[in-house]
N, C-alpha and C positions, 0 to 999 in steps of 0.2 A: 537338173536345175542347179543353178548356182546360188551361193550366198549373196544377199543383196549388196553388201559392202564390196564383195569381190567383183560383181558385175558392174557396179557403178564406177569402180576404179578402172576396170577395163574400158568402159565406155568413154571415160574421161580422156583416154589416150587416142581416141579416134577423131580425126579432124572432121570427118563427115558427121558423126553423131553430135559432136560439140557445137555445131553450127545451129542446131535447132533450139529456139527459145520461143516462149509465148509472147506475143505482141498484139497490139491493136485489138481487133474484134474478138480474137480468141481469149485474150486475157480478160477483157470486159465480160465475156460470156462466162468464164470460169468464176469470176467474182460475183456476177449477178445471179447466176443459177446455184452457185455453191458447189463445193467439192463432192458432197454426197450425191447430188443429182448427176454431176458429170461422171462420177464413178459408176452410177447405174447405167449411163449411156455406154461406158466402156465395157461393162459386162455384156450388154447387148451386142456391141460390135465384135467382141471376142467370140461370143457364141456363134454368131452368124458368119464372120469373115475369117476366123482362124481355127476354130474348133474342129471342123470336119477333117476327115483323114485326107481327102483329096479336094483341092480347090482349083477350079478351072483356070482362074486368072491369078494364080499364086505368084507373088512378086509385084503385082500391080493392083491389089485389092484395097490398098489403103491410100487415100488421097494425101497430098502433102499439106493441105490446109482445109479450113472449113469447119473444124471442130478442134477444141484443145486436145482431145484424145488422139486425133490423127497425128498431130505434132509430137505428142508424147510417144506414140508408137514408133515413129521414125527415130526420135532421140534415144530411145531405149532398145532399139532393134527388136521390137515386138510387132513389126509391121507385116511380116509374112512368115510362112513356115520355114523358108530357107534361112532367114535371119534368126528365127527361134532356134533352129538346129545349130547354126554356127556360133551364136553368142550365148545361148541359154542352155544348150545341150538337151533340147526337147526334140526328139526325132520326128522327122516327116513321115507321112504315110500311115499314121494312126490317129484316130480322134484324140483330142486333148482330154485328159482326165480332169475331174473336178479340182484335183490338187494343182495341176498344171495351170488351169484357168485362174485359180486363186492366186498362184504365184505371179502370173502376168498382171493381174489386177494390182497386186502389191507393188510391183515394179513401176507400173504407170502412176499409181497414187503417190509413191515416193517422189517421182520426177515432178509431178504436178504440184505437190506441196513445196518442193524446193523452188520451183519457178515462181510460186505465189510469194514466198519469202523474199526472193531476190528482187522482186518488183515492188516491194512495199516501201 
């Protein structure tokens, strides 16, 4: 796993990752439900869609829209096990540890907070 400042610096250099921002319904949802509730949703998504050692549809399990966490996952390369391995140094083929899940949540929360601040 990488230092948060280091990973956000690396992500800022990716044209693909930089294009993701919260807008419209996703931003309204985050503001209405609040960050703690959205982070609870993120924990559930991570546990079900990323934590298993083998994911049948890996690389396609995270929609591009429909929830602020989905957008955050693509923006931060926390969308599939391949991206987690490439960007965050979390190996594929093994279940995520509680520490790795907590790291992913921290990455997502930082991005969501930044998006809320930018849109204020």
